[in-house]
C-alpha positions in Angstrom: -7.8 -3.1 -2.3 -6.4 -0.7 -4.4 -2.7 -1.9 -4.3 -0.7 -3.9 -6.7 1.8 -6.7 -6.1 4.2 -8.3 -8.4 3.2 -11.2 -10.8 5.1 -14.3 -12.1 4.3 -17.5 -13.6 4.3 -20.9 -11.3 4.7 -24.2 -13.0 3.7 -27.3 -11.5 3.9 -30.9 -12.5 0.7 -33.0 -12.2 1.0 -37.1 -12.5 -2.4 -38.5 -13.3 -3.0 -42.0 -14.7 0.8 -42.3 -15.7 0.8 -38.9 -17.6 2.8 -36.1 -16.8 1.1 -32.6 -17.1 2.7 -29.3 -16.9 0.2 -26.7 -15.4 1.3 -23.0 -15.9 -0.5 -20.5 -13.5 -0.1 -17.0 -12.7 1.4 -16.8 -9.2 0.8 -13.6 -7.1 3.1 -12.7 -4.1 1.8 -11.4 -1.0 3.5 -8.1 -1.2 2.0 -5.0 -1.9 4.3 -2.3 -3.7 2.0 0.5 -4.5 -1.3 2.1 -3.1 -3.8 4.6 -3.6 -2.8 8.0 -1.7 -5.3 9.5 0.7 -4.2 12.9 0.4 -4.5 15.9 -1.8 -2.6 18.8 -3.3 -3.8 22.2 -2.7 -3.6 25.2 -5.2 -0.1 26.1 -3.9 0.7 22.2 -4.3 0.9 21.5 -0.6 0.1 17.9 0.4 -2.5 17.3 3.0 -5.6 15.5 4.1 -7.6 18.2 4.5 -7.3 22.1 3.6 -8.7 25.0 5.6 -9.0 28.7 5.2 -9.4 31.5 7.9 -13.0 33.2 7.7 -13.9 36.2 9.9 -17.3 36.0 11.8 -19.0 39.0 13.4 -21.1 38.0 16.5 -22.2 40.5 18.8 -19.9 43.2 17.2 -16.8 40.9 17.8 -14.9 39.7 15.0 -13.7 36.1 15.4 -11.6 34.0 13.0 -12.8 30.5 12.3 -11.4 27.7 10.1 -13.4 26.6 7.1 -12.6 23.6 5.1 -11.9 24.0 1.3 -13.3 21.4 -1.1 -12.3 22.9 -4.4 -9.3 23.2 -6.3 -7.7 20.0 -5.1 -6.0 17.2 -6.7 -5.8 13.8 -5.5 -2.3 12.5 -4.9 -2.8 9.4 -7.0 -0.6 6.2 -6.8 2.1 5.8 -4.0 5.0 3.8 -4.2 5.8 1.8 -1.0 8.9 0.6 0.4 10.0 -2.9 -0.4 9.1 -5.6 2.1 12.2 -6.9 4.3 12.3 -10.0 6.3 12.1 -10.0 10.1 15.3 -10.6 11.1 14.7 -10.8 15.2 13.5 -14.5 14.8 15.3 -17.0 17.4 18.2 -19.0 15.9 16.5 -22.4 16.7 13.5 -21.3 14.1 16.2 -20.5 11.4 18.2 -23.7 12.1 14.8 -25.9 11.9 13.9 -23.8 8.8 17.3 -24.7 7.0 17.1 -28.5 8.1 13.7 -28.6 6.3 14.7 -27.0 3.3 17.8 -29.3 3.0 15.9 -32.7 3.6 
């Protein structure tokens, strides 16, 4: 969810009772090109999943620094473009030959 893919039109011919009908459908590719980012920009425009600030805690007269998570002044990353999908080129040659033969027939 939250991603987008490319859309195209698909045409199919239907033979029914001696009639030829053309159906136009919206075809969707299985590839996803964008997604919603899961990171945030901080007040100094750094990009991270979470932001922390150092706070000083005094316990038994000893000062200790502890991280505290910051929730304010963060903006979401928004839509992120993904790399285009690439074909898997490590398939055995016999698979490629059978695919070519099936396509040519």
